[in-house]
C-alpha positions in Angstrom: 0.0 0.0 0.0 1.5 3.3 -1.1 1.1 6.0 1.6 1.2 8.6 -1.1 -2.3 7.6 -2.1 -3.7 8.6 1.3 -4.1 12.1 2.6 -5.3 13.2 6.1 -6.5 16.7 6.9 -7.5 18.2 10.3 -10.1 21.0 9.8 -12.5 23.2 11.8 -16.0 21.7 11.9 -17.5 24.2 9.5 -14.7 23.9 7.0 -14.8 20.1 7.4 -18.5 20.0 6.4 -18.0 22.5 3.5 -15.0 20.5 2.2 -16.9 17.2 2.2 -19.9 18.8 0.3 -17.6 20.5 -2.2 -15.6 17.4 -3.0 -18.6 15.1 -3.3 -20.3 17.7 -5.6 -17.1 17.6 -7.7 -17.4 13.8 -8.1 -15.4 12.4 -5.2 -17.0 9.3 -3.6 -18.2 9.6 0.0 -16.9 6.4 1.5 -17.6 6.5 5.2 -18.1 8.5 8.5 -17.2 7.6 12.1 -16.1 9.1 15.3 -13.3 8.5 17.8 -13.8 9.6 21.4 -11.4 11.3 23.7 -13.0 11.7 27.1 -16.1 13.9 26.6 -15.0 15.1 23.2 -14.9 13.3 19.8 -13.2 13.5 16.5 -15.2 13.0 13.3 -13.6 11.2 10.4 -15.0 11.3 6.9 -13.5 9.0 4.3 -13.5 10.1 0.6 -12.3 8.3 -2.5 -11.4 10.0 -5.7 -9.4 8.5 -8.5 -6.3 6.8 -7.1 -6.4 8.5 -3.7 -8.2 8.1 -0.4 -8.7 11.1 1.9 -9.6 11.3 5.5 -11.0 14.7 6.7 -11.0 15.1 10.4 -12.7 17.6 12.7 -12.9 17.9 16.5 -16.3 17.9 18.2 -16.6 19.5 21.6 -19.5 18.7 24.0 -22.4 21.1 24.6 -23.2 22.4 28.0 -25.4 19.4 28.7 -22.6 17.0 27.5 -24.2 16.2 24.2 -22.2 16.0 20.9 -23.8 17.3 17.7 -23.0 18.9 14.3 -25.1 19.9 11.3 -26.0 16.8 9.3 -24.3 16.0 6.0 -27.2 13.9 4.7 -29.3 16.7 3.2 -26.3 17.5 0.9 -24.6 14.1 0.8 -27.3 11.4 0.7 -24.6 8.7 1.0 -24.1 9.8 4.6 -27.6 8.7 5.6 -26.8 5.4 7.2 -23.4 6.4 8.4 -24.9 9.2 10.5 -27.5 6.8 11.9 -24.7 4.4 12.9 -22.8 7.4 14.3 -25.8 8.2 16.5 -26.2 4.5 17.7 -22.5 3.8 18.5 -21.1 7.2 19.5 -24.2 9.1 20.7 -23.4 11.9 18.2 -26.5 13.7 16.9 -26.5 14.8 13.2 -28.8 17.9 13.5 -31.2 18.0 10.6 -30.9 14.3 9.7 -34.2 13.2 8.2 -34.4 9.9 10.3 -32.2 9.0 13.3 -34.0 5.8 13.9 -31.9 3.0 15.5 -29.9 1.1 12.9 -27.1 -0.9 14.4 -27.9 -0.7 18.1 -31.3 0.2 19.6 -30.4 1.3 23.1 -32.8 1.1 26.0 -33.3 3.9 28.6 -30.1 4.5 30.5 -28.0 2.3 28.2 -24.8 4.1 27.2 -23.5 4.2 23.7 -20.3 2.1 23.2 -18.3 5.3 22.3 -15.6 3.6 20.1 -12.2 5.1 20.7 -12.9 5.5 24.4 -11.4 2.3 25.6 -13.0 2.0 28.9 -13.8 -1.7 29.4 -16.7 -1.0 31.7 -18.4 0.8 28.8 -18.0 -2.3 26.6 -19.4 -4.6 29.3 -22.4 -2.4 29.8 -22.9 -2.2 26.1 -22.8 -6.0 25.7 -24.8 -7.1 28.7 -27.5 -4.4 28.9 -30.8 -5.5 27.5 -32.0 -3.1 24.8 -35.7 -2.2 24.6 -37.3 -3.6 21.4 -38.3 -0.7 19.1 -41.3 -1.1 17.0 -40.7 -0.7 13.3 -41.6 2.7 11.6 -44.6 3.1 9.4 -44.1 5.0 6.1 -47.0 3.9 3.9 -50.6 4.5 4.9 -53.9 3.8 3.3 -56.6 1.2 3.1 -55.4 -2.4 3.1 -51.7 -1.5 3.7 -49.9 -3.6 6.3 -46.4 -4.2 7.5 -44.9 -7.7 7.0 -41.8 -8.4 9.1 -39.5 -10.7 7.2 -36.9 -12.1 9.6 -34.7 -11.9 11.6 -35.1 -15.7 11.5 -36.1 -17.2 8.2 -36.2 -20.6 6.7 -33.0 -21.9 5.2 -29.5 -20.8 6.0 -29.7 -17.0 6.1 -28.0 -14.4 8.3 -30.2 -12.7 10.8 -31.7 -9.4 9.6 -35.2 -8.0 9.6 -36.9 -6.5 6.6 -40.1 -4.5 7.3 -42.1 -4.7 4.1 -44.9 -2.2 3.9 -47.3 -3.4 1.2 -51.0 -3.4 0.0 -50.6 -7.1 -0.8 -48.2 -7.7 -3.7 -46.2 -4.6 -4.6 -43.4 -3.4 -2.3 -43.8 0.4 -2.1 -41.5 0.8 0.9 -38.9 -1.3 2.7 -37.2 -0.7 6.0 -34.1 -2.6 7.0 -33.1 -3.5 10.6 -29.7 -5.3 10.8 -29.1 -4.8 14.5 -29.9 -8.4 15.4 -26.5 -9.3 14.0 -24.6 -6.5 15.9 -21.5 -7.9 17.6 -19.7 -4.8 18.9 -16.8 -5.1 16.4 -15.6 -1.5 16.8 -15.1 -2.1 20.6 -13.5 -5.6 20.0 -10.6 -4.0 18.2 -9.8 -1.5 21.1 -6.8 -2.1 23.3 -5.6 -5.1 21.3 -2.0 -5.4 20.2 -1.7 -4.4 16.6 -0.7 -8.0 15.6 -3.9 -9.3 17.2 -6.2 -6.9 15.4 -6.1 -9.0 12.2 -7.9 -11.8 14.1 -10.9 -9.5 14.6 -10.6 -8.2 11.0 -10.9 -11.7 9.6 -14.2 -12.1 11.4 -15.9 -8.9 10.5 -17.3 -10.7 7.4 -16.3 -14.3 7.6 -17.0 -14.9 3.9 -14.4 -12.1 3.1 -11.7 -12.9 5.6 -8.9 -12.4 3.2 -10.1 -9.0 2.0 -10.6 -7.6 5.5 -7.3 -9.0 6.7 -5.6 -7.3 3.7 -7.3 -4.0 4.4 -6.2 -4.1 8.0 -2.6 -5.2 7.1 -2.4 -2.4 4.5 -3.1 0.2 7.1 -0.5 -1.3 9.5 2.0 -1.5 6.6 1.4 2.2 5.8 2.1 3.2 9.4 5.2 1.1 9.5 6.3 2.1 6.0 6.8 -1.5 5.0 6.0 -3.3 1.7 5.5 -7.0 1.6 8.1 -9.0 -0.3 7.2 -10.0 -3.9 6.4 -13.6 -3.1 3.9 -12.6 -0.4 2.3 -10.1 -2.7 1.5 -12.9 -5.2 0.3 -15.3 -2.6 -2.1 -12.6 -1.4 -3.5 -12.3 -4.9 -4.1 -16.0 -5.2 -6.1 -16.2 -1.9 -8.0 -13.0 -2.6 -9.1 -14.2 -6.0 -10.1 -17.7 -4.8 -12.2 -15.9 -2.1 -13.9 -13.8 -4.9 -14.8 -16.9 -6.9 -16.3 -18.7 -3.9 -18.4 -15.7 -3.0 -19.7 -15.2 -6.6 -20.6 -18.8 -6.8 -22.6 -18.5 -3.6 -24.6 -15.7 -5.2 -25.3 -18.0 -8.2 -26.4 -20.7 -5.9 -28.9 -18.4 -4.1 -30.3 -17.3 -7.5 -30.8 -20.9 -8.6 -32.4 -21.7 -5.2 -34.8 -18.7 -5.6 -35.7 -20.0 -9.1 -36.3 -23.6 -7.8 -33.6 -25.0 -10.1 -32.3 -28.0 -8.0 -29.7 -29.3 -10.5 -27.9 -26.0 -11.1 -28.1 -25.3 -7.3 -26.3 -28.6 -6.6 -23.8 -28.1 -9.4 -22.7 -24.6 -8.4 -22.7 -25.8 -4.8 -20.2 -28.4 -5.8 -18.1 -25.8 -7.6 -18.1 -23.5 -4.5 -17.1 -26.5 -2.3 -14.3 -27.3 -4.7 -12.9 -23.8 -4.4 -13.1 -23.8 -0.6 -11.4 -27.2 -0.5 -8.6 -25.8 -2.6 -8.3 -22.9 -0.2 -8.1 -25.4 2.7 -5.5 -27.4 0.9 -3.4 -24.2 0.6 -3.5 -23.0 4.2 -5.5 -25.4 6.4 -8.6 -23.2 6.6 -11.6 -23.0 4.2 -11.9 -19.3 4.7 -8.2 -18.4 4.4 -7.8 -17.3 8.0 -4.3 -16.8 9.4 -2.9 -16.5 5.9 -2.3 -12.7 6.0 -0.1 -10.9 8.5 1.2 -7.3 8.5 4.2 -7.3 6.3 3.3 -10.3 4.2 1.9 -13.8 4.7 2.4 -16.4 7.5 3.4 -19.4 5.4 4.1 -20.7 2.0 1.0 -22.3 0.3 1.0 -26.1 0.8 0.6 -26.8 -2.9 3.1 -25.9 -5.6 2.1 -23.0 -7.9 1.6 -25.3 -10.9 -0.8 -27.5 -8.9 -2.7 -24.5 -7.7 -3.0 -23.2 -11.2 -4.0 -26.6 -12.6 -6.7 -27.2 -10.0 -8.2 -23.7 -10.3 -8.3 -24.1 -14.1 -10.1 -27.4 -13.8 -12.7 -25.9 -11.5 -13.2 -23.0 -13.9 -13.8 -25.4 -16.9 -16.5 -27.1 -14.9 -18.0 -23.7 -13.9 -18.1 -22.5 -17.5 -19.9 -25.6 -18.8 -22.6 -25.2 -16.2 -22.7 -21.5 -16.7 -23.3 -21.9 -20.4 -26.2 -24.2 -19.7 -27.8 -21.9 -17.1 -27.5 -18.7 -19.1 -29.8 -20.1 -21.8 -32.5 -21.1 -19.5 -35.4 -18.8 -20.5 -37.4 -19.2 -17.2 -34.3 -18.4 -15.1 -33.3 -15.3 -17.2 -36.9 -14.0 -17.2 -36.8 -13.9 -13.4 -33.7 -11.7 -13.4 -34.3 -9.5 -16.4 -35.5 -6.1 -15.2 -35.7 -7.2 -11.6 -34.3 -5.0 -8.8 -33.3 -2.2 -11.2 -30.7 0.2 -9.7 -30.6 3.4 -11.7 -27.2 4.6 -12.8 -27.8 8.1 -11.4 -28.6 6.7 -8.0 -25.7 4.2 -8.1 -23.3 7.0 -9.0 -24.6 9.5 -6.5 -24.3 7.0 -3.7 -21.0 5.5 -4.9 -22.3 2.0 -5.3 -19.5 -0.6 -4.8 -18.5 -4.0 -6.3 -20.9 -6.0 -8.6 -23.8 -3.9 -7.4 -22.2 -0.7 -8.7 -20.6 -2.3 -11.7 -23.9 -3.8 -12.7 -25.3 -0.3 -13.0 -22.4 1.2 -14.9 -20.2 2.4 -12.0 -16.6 1.4 -12.8 -15.0 1.4 -9.4 -12.6 -1.3 -8.3 -10.2 -0.9 -5.4 -7.6 -3.1 -7.1 -7.1 -0.3 -9.6 -5.5 1.6 -6.7 -2.8 -1.0 -7.1 -1.7 -3.0 -4.1 0.0 -6.3 -3.5 0.6 -8.4 -6.6 -2.0 -6.5 -8.6 0.6 -3.8 -9.1 3.0 -6.3 -10.7 0.6 -8.4 -12.9 -0.4 -7.2 -16.3 -4.1 -6.2 -16.5 -6.6 -8.8 -17.6 -8.8 -7.9 -20.6 -12.5 -8.2 -20.1 -15.5 -5.8 -19.8 -16.7 -6.0 -16.1 -19.1 -3.1 -16.2 -22.7 -3.7 -17.3 -25.3 -1.0 -17.8 -28.5 -3.0 -17.3 -28.8 -2.2 -13.6 -30.9 -5.3 -12.9 -30.3 -8.6 -11.2 -29.2 -10.1 -14.6 -26.6 -7.4 -15.1 -25.2 -8.0 -11.6 -25.0 -11.8 -12.4 -23.2 -11.1 -15.7 -20.6 -8.9 -13.8 -19.9 -11.9 -11.5 -19.4 -14.3 -14.3 -16.9 -12.0 -15.9 -15.2 -11.5 -12.5 -14.9 -15.2 -12.1 -13.1 -15.5 -15.4 -10.8 -12.6 -14.6 -10.0 -14.0 -11.1 -9.1 -17.4 -12.7 -6.7 -15.6 -15.1 -5.2 -13.6 -12.2 -4.6 -16.8 -10.3 -2.9 -18.4 -13.2 -0.6 -15.3 -13.8 0.2 -15.1 -10.1 1.1 -18.8 -10.0 3.3 -18.4 -13.1 5.1 -15.5 -11.3 5.5 -17.6 -8.1 7.0 -20.5 -10.0 9.7 -18.3 -11.4 10.6 -16.5 -8.2 13.8 -17.5 -6.5 13.2 -15.2 -3.5 11.5 -17.2 -0.7 10.9 -14.3 1.7 7.3 -14.3 2.9 7.1 -11.4 5.3 9.0 -8.3 6.5 8.9 -7.0 10.0 6.1 -4.4 10.5 6.9 -2.7 13.8 4.1 -1.1 15.7 4.1 2.6 14.9 1.7 5.1 16.5 -0.4 7.2 14.2 -3.4 7.0 11.8 -3.6 5.2 8.5 -6.2 4.0 6.0 -6.1 0.6 4.3 -8.3 -0.9 1.6 -8.9 -4.0 -0.5 -11.4 -5.2 -3.0 -13.6 -7.8 -1.4 -16.1 -9.9 -3.5 -18.8 -7.5 -2.4 -16.7 -4.4 -3.2 -14.3 -2.1 -1.5 -13.3 -2.7 2.1 -12.0 0.4 3.8 -10.2 0.5 7.2 -9.4 3.5 9.3 -6.8 2.5 11.9 -5.4 4.5 14.8 -2.6 3.2 17.0 -1.3 4.7 20.2 1.2 3.2 22.6 1.5 0.1 20.3 -2.2 -0.7 20.8 -5.3 -0.2 18.7 -7.2 2.8 19.8 -9.8 2.8 17.0 -10.4 0.6 14.0 -13.2 1.5 11.7 -13.9 -1.5 9.5 -16.2 -0.4 6.7 -17.5 -3.2 4.5 -19.0 -2.8 1.0 -22.1 -4.5 2.4 -22.7 -1.7 4.9 -22.2 0.9 2.1 -24.4 -0.9 -0.5 -27.2 -2.0 1.8 -28.8 1.4 1.8 -29.5 1.0 -1.9 -31.6 -2.1 -1.2 -34.4 0.2 -0.2 -34.5 1.7 -3.6 -34.7 -1.1 -6.1 -38.2 -2.4 -5.7 -40.1 -0.1 -8.0 -42.4 -2.3 -10.0 -41.2 -5.5 -8.3 -43.4 -7.9 -6.2 -43.0 -10.3 -3.4 -41.8 -13.2 -5.5 -38.9 -11.0 -6.8 -37.6 -10.4 -3.3 -35.3 -13.4 -3.1 -33.8 -12.7 -6.5 -33.0 -9.1 -5.6 -31.6 -10.0 -2.3 -29.4 -12.7 -3.8 -28.2 -10.5 -6.6 -26.9 -7.9 -4.1 -24.7 -10.6 -2.6 -24.3 -8.8 0.7 -23.0 -10.1 4.0 -25.3 -8.9 6.9 -22.5 -9.4 9.5 -20.6 -6.7 7.6 -23.6 -4.5 7.8 -24.4 -4.8 11.5 -20.8 -5.1 12.7 
C-alpha cells in the first residue's frame, strides 16, 4: 500500500463540512463516516475516495453544556451519509442535526444504556454495552392507506440466512416501501478492536465478514504497513493475490447458488454448490482453513502455500472449466433469465450519487474497483482484458458482472502462480513494527471495496473503523423495488450478494 495515495487533513468543523460537500459535488465518492472519542470530546472522520487517492477529513467535536455531541447533518447535501450518520448516533451518541431519520440502525439502546463510544477504551463501557438489554423498538410506518400492512421478514427465516429484519410495507403484492433493521447481527466489532496489540487486530478483522476474511485482513494489514512504511516481499504479494481471487470466486458462486435456489432449479443449485465447495477445499489445501484465516499478516503472509504454484493453477483451471460448462447451460434457461431481467433495477444516477461498490455498482455502470489503486501483486501483474461493467442495472446485469469477474479471477490466479513459479526469493514477510499514528487501508472484497481507518497509540489499537462494502451498499436495497413484487424479493436479495454481518458489525 502506497502511503502517497492517502491524505489526512484536520479541519475546523464548518470547514470540514464544507470541504466534504464541495468534494462530493465535484465527483469524489463519499466512503464512510465515524467518530473516535477522547474523554467527553470526539473527533469526526470522513473518508472520501477520488481516482487513485483516499482522503480522511477530520474535525474535532466538543460537548455542549449538557454534555451532548452534535453537528449539522451531512445527509441533506450528501445522501450517501444517511446510514453512516445513523450508525454514528447509535454507536457514538453523536447527533447529526437536521438528519431526516435518526431511527436506531445498528444498536437500539434502552433507557439509560450508554453508547459504546468507540475510541474511548473503557472496558466497563464495553461490558455495559454488551450485557445491557435493549428495549425492542417497533418498526416505523411510512406507507398509509386502506389495506396497507407491514410484514416483518426475519430476523429468522427458513433456510441458511444471516439474521436481519426487513419490514415490508405493502398493500398485498407490490413493495412500495422497505425498512431494514440489521441490529440483530450486531457484535460490537468496533469495541472488539480496542486495546488489542496491533498484531492481534487481524484476528478480529478476519471475522468482520467471515466470507471475506482475506479482503478484511488485507485492508487491516495495508493500514498497518502504511504506518510502519513496510512493503510485503514479492512472493507474499503474489500469494495474497491467489487467496483474494479464490475468495472472490467462492463468493460469486454463492450468489449463483442463491439465485438458482430462488428459481427452484435444483440441479444448477447442486452443481454450483459443488463448484463452490471445490474452491473452498482448494483454499483449505493451501492453508488449512476453508476461509483463508491466518494467511495474511502485517508485512506479508504467514506461510508458503502447501501446494506448488503449478498444482494451484491446474486445480483452479479445472474448476473453472466445470463452472463454464454449467454457466453456459444456465444462461440459456429462459425461465431463469426471465426472473432476473428487469428485476431489482438500480438506476445509474442513484448508483453514481451513492457511490455503489462491487458488482452492485458495476452492474449499474459504476466502474469502481479498489484493485485499480494497485496494491500487493495487482501492481505487478499485467491487467486482464474483459468488460466487467454492465449498464443493465438489474439482477441479470449483476450476475453477468460476477461471471466476468470469475473469469478474470481465474486468469489472475494463473498469472500469479506463473510468477510464483519463477521467483527465486523465498521471503514471505518483512517486520512491520508497531508505529503510533493513523492510516487508511483498503482491499477489493467480492462484495466491493473494504476500507479501514486504523489509529494506533502506545502500540495498541485505539480505534479501528472497518467499513465493508455490504454496509455501504445495503442502503440502496431500499430503492430497487419499483415495479417488483414479493416473489422478486429473493432474486433481488441474492443479486446484491451482501453479508449482513458486515452491515451490522
